[in-house]
Structure formats: structure tokens, C-alpha cells
C-alpha positions, 0 to 999 in steps of 0.5 A: 513855476517860472513866470512865463510858464505861469502866463502860459496856463492862465485862462486866456478865454476873455480875449477870446469872448471879446473877439467872438461876441465882436464877430456875432454882432459884426454878422448879427448886422449883416444879416440885419443888413441883407435881410431888410434890404431884400425886403423893402427893395423888393416892396419898393420895385412893386409899389412907390408909396413910402408908408408902405415901404416903411410899414414893410420895412419896420415890420421886417426889422421887427420879426427879424430881431425878435426872431434873431433875439429868440434864436439867440437866446435858445442856442446859449441857453442850451449851450450854458446849460450844457456847460453847467452840467459839465462844470457840476460833474467836474467838481463832483469828480474832484471832491469824490476822487482828488488822486485821479483827477489829479493824475489826470490833469498831470496827464493833461500837461504832460501830453503838452510837452511838459515832462513828466515831473513838470506837469506832476508840479504845474498840476499839483500847484494848480490844484492848491490854487485853485482845483476847480478852476484849473480843470475846468479851464485844461479838460473842459476849455471854460472859466467858471466865471465868464460862462455866456449869459443868453440874455445879454446874447439875445439883446446884443444879437437884436441891437445888432440886427436892428443897427445894421437893418436901418441902413437900408430901410434909411437908404430907401426912403430917403432919397427921391422915388426915381433913385431909392432902388440904386441908392440902396443897392448901392450902399447896401453893398458898400456896408457889405464890403465893410462887414465882410472885410471886418469878419475877415480881420476878425477871424484872420481870413483873405478879406477878398473872399471874404468880402466877395462872398458877402457882396454876391450874395448880398446883391444876389437877395436883392436881384432876387426881390427886385425881379419878385416885386417887378413881377408883382408890380406887372401882375397888378398883385 
């Protein structure tokens, strides 16, 4: 096999996995920004007490971070269990019927555009080098050595959410009382524009649409909670 062909068939999951982790981190931070901003703006619209706003903000960040971590842990654990089961089945099939598995691997590369002879050569060489890894990558799109760790995913999700949530909390607490809500809204919308732009860049999508979606969504969330807070203030709740 030529060097170019060899590079073509090496697993490319490492870089893609890093991009997915980065994208998940940006989205987690975005969730932290929006949910916490909506919470503290709503509370600030109903109460001017700094301690009340701080307590609500910390409670919201704690609940959100834990919820994100638990959700991510459950989701990734389920995915990992399914991947592990598929890998175990593949290992069993390789042991029980290696010739049939070789034919299957040959067919996969033939379907990708290689001639029957070249596909057979690729399959044989990959099988001789590491049959299990070759079948996992070609058939399942998995690298057995790079399965996602649910604990890492949970921790990363919680950290990303918390970092994002700190921005609106600081923005609502640091300015003078009269400027709290306007400063927070401006800071949050700028931060959402940044996360939307980064998400679009990572995903290769249109930046204007991505930024517009997250900015409008964040503005709507703060407008709704601000309105609720104002109603609660007027009603004396």
C-alpha cells in the first residue's frame, strides 16, 4: 500500500473527538450564560437585595452544573455501553469466522471506490496489522482506545456550564443597582454572540445565522424572566 493510501485508512477519530469536545464545551458555556442570565435578571427585576440575587445565582449555577453533569454522564455512559457491546460482538465474530470478516472488510473498501484487488489487499494488510482495530474503525467508526469517558464528559460539562454562568452573575452584582440589568443584558448578548460565532466556526456553518439564533434566544429568555420579575414586584410577591 502507498503512503497516501496508508494515511487515508488510518483512524481520524482523534481530531474529530477534540472538535466535538470543544464544541460541547462552548455549548455548555452557552447554556450556563443563558440560564443564569435569565434567573438573575428575573430576580433583580423583583428584588434589589444583593444577597438575594447572589443566593439565587449561586443556587442556579449549582443546580445547573449538577444537572448538566448528571445528564452528560448518563448520556455518555449509555453511548459507551452500546459501543462496548458492539466492539465485543466484533471481537467475537473475528474469532469465530475470520474469513467472513475479511470478506466483509474487503467489501467495505470496495464500496468506497477501490478496485476489488486493491480492496482485498488493503483488507488483508490491515487485518495482519490489527484486525480488531481495522474492523472497529471501518464497520463501526470507532477507535477502541478512544472511547469517551463518562466521568470526563460530566466534569467537562459542569465546568463549561459554571464558567459560562459566572459571567451574568458577576455582571449583575458588580455594577450599581440602577445599572445592573442593562449591564447584564449587554454583557450576556455580547458573550452569546461570541459563543455563537465560535460554534459556527467549529461546525462550519453560517456565522450570522448562528449568532442571530443564540442572541435572539438569550434576549427572549431575559425579556421573559424580567417581565415575570416585574410582575412579581408589582404584585408584592
